N, C-alpha and C positions, 0 to 999 in steps of 0.2 A: 433600291427602294426607300424610303422615307427613313426606315429603321437605320441606314447608313452602313449596312452591312452588301458585301459583295455578292452580285449575281452575275454567272456567266450565260451571257444567251444565245452567244454567238462566236464561233471559231472560223474567223476569216481566212487567216491561213491554212486552215487545214481545207477548206474549199478551194484557194488557190491550190492547194495540190490534187485533189479531186479532180475538178472542173478546168483550172487554169485557161480561164477565157481569153487573152489572146494570145494561144498558141505559144508561148515563147517560153525562157526558162521559166521555170518555178520559183517565182519569188514572192513574197507578199510584204508589203509596208503599209497597215491602214492607216493612213495619216490624218486622214479629216471624215467626222462625222456629223451626221443633222439629221434632226428629228422634224418627220411632218407624219400629219395624222393618220395613223395605223402601220408606221413602217418607220425604220431607221435606214439612214441613205448614207454608204461607204465610200470614201473616195481611195482605192488601193493603191497608192503611188507605184510601190513593187510589180503589182500584177496587172498596170494600166489599163485597169477597168473601174467602173462604178457600179455598185453592188446594193440590192435592198435585202435587209431582215425584215422579214413579216411580223405582223402580229402574235404569230405561232413560231416566231424564231426559225424559220426557214431561209434560206440564203440562195438570190439567184441573181442573177448577171440582168442590170439594166442597158449598160454600154460597156463599149471598147473602144478605147481610143489610139489610132494609128501613130506609128513612129513617123517623124520626120527625117527627110532626107536630105544630108548635109553635106556641101561639097566643102572638102579640105582646101581653105585659102592659098592664094600662090606661096605666101610664106610658111604656111605647115602650120602645124601645130605646136604650142610651145613646150614642149615636154618630148624626151627623146624617146625613140621609137615608133612613133606615132606615123600613121598613113601618108604616101607622098601627098603632095600639092594635087589636087583634081581629083582624088578619089572622093566617090559618093558611099558614105556611110551612114547609119539609121540609127537616128538618136530615139529614145524611148521618149512617151510622152511624158511619164511620171505626173498623174496627176494629184495633187496637194491641198485641193479644195474645195469645195462641194458647200453649194448655198440654195433655197428656192429663190425664185425671185419673185416680184411681182405679180409675172403670169401665171405662176404655179408651175412653170419649168424649172429645171436643175441645172444649176450654172455650176461650171468646173473650170479651175484654173489649173494650168499645168507648170511644171517646171521646164522642162522640154529642151531649152538649150546649153550649148556649152558657149554660146558667145550672144550677143544681142540681137534682139530682135524675133527670136524664133518661136515666143511661146504664145499659145492662144488659151482664150475664155471660151469654153464650148457649152451649146445649149443642148440641154437632154429633156426630151418629153417626158412629164414626169411618170408615166408608164413603161418609159424604157423607149428604144430605138436606135437609129442611128446618129451621132455626133453630128450636129453643125458648128461651123464658126461663128461665133457671134462677133467676139472681137480680139485683132492679133496685133502682132508688133511689139510684144511685150517681152520682157526678158527676167526668165529664173521665177514665175509667180509662186509666192507661199501661201496667199491666203488672199481672198474677197469678198465683198461684201455689198450689200444694197441700201442705200442711203433712202430715209425717209422719200424723196421725193421721184423715187425708181432710179436715180445715177446710180454709177458703179463705180464702187472701191477696187483697186487694186495694188497690192504689197507686194513686192519686188525684193528678194532675200540678198539678193546681187545685181542691181542696176546697169552693170558693166560686165556681167557674164559669170557663169560658172568657173572657168577657165582663171577670170581676173580674180574672184575670190579665195579661190584653192589654190591658184600657183602662184599667184602675183602677191595674194594679201590684201588686195581691194575688197574689203567689206562693205561696203557702200550701199544700203538697200534704198529704198524708193516706195513713197505712197502716189498712187495717180489717182485724179478724180475722173472718171468717163461718164462725160454728159449724155444728155438723151440724143442730142444731135451727133454725136461722136468725136466730139470736140476732148482734146484730154488738156489736163492741168497737172503738173507736176507738183501735190499739197506740201511735201517735204522729204528729204533727203537728208543734209546734214544734220549727224548725231544718231541716223538711223544705222546700226551697225549689226548688220547680218541679222535683221527682225524675222521672226519666226511666226508672227501671227497677230488676228486685228482683231478687234471686238467694237460695236457699236455701243455707245452709251444711249442712255433713253432720250438725250437732250440733242441726238442725232452727231 
């Protein structure tokens, strides 16, 4: 409230414990929230779900994001005890960002990949439903935003993959501009060290 006092309106982790929308391990990490008229939308990275908190502070599920099926490459994974080459393993979606697009739909970026090019930006109707892939081929998305002209900004926390960041120490991120026709341009990468968020100024 304007008073500056805290007001607890919704317990996302408790909802995950009760509902567990994706049916996997009970895990909650409400990583991103956006407010639209009459509701707040929460991307639960741990629960692989998109949740709505109504004006009456009731929580419901808008969408669940499916895992990616990843094939371990011939050289294996760069850590001991990993599954052998050729093994198909599920990689959680891990939705890390949600914004409302120019068309009123909700757009969600996902961490998803342990290697490069596996992460999607999903489109979800504002009233919920099955997610549809809006754009793909990204790596470890940590945030997204729409420009005033309707084009999309995608921020990658580790442009060379989570394994490169967490094991090899390559913390290089990237900010990518996706034009309306799908054309992509890397706006900046040098100097972005594990970037954690994106905000758009009044001047665009």
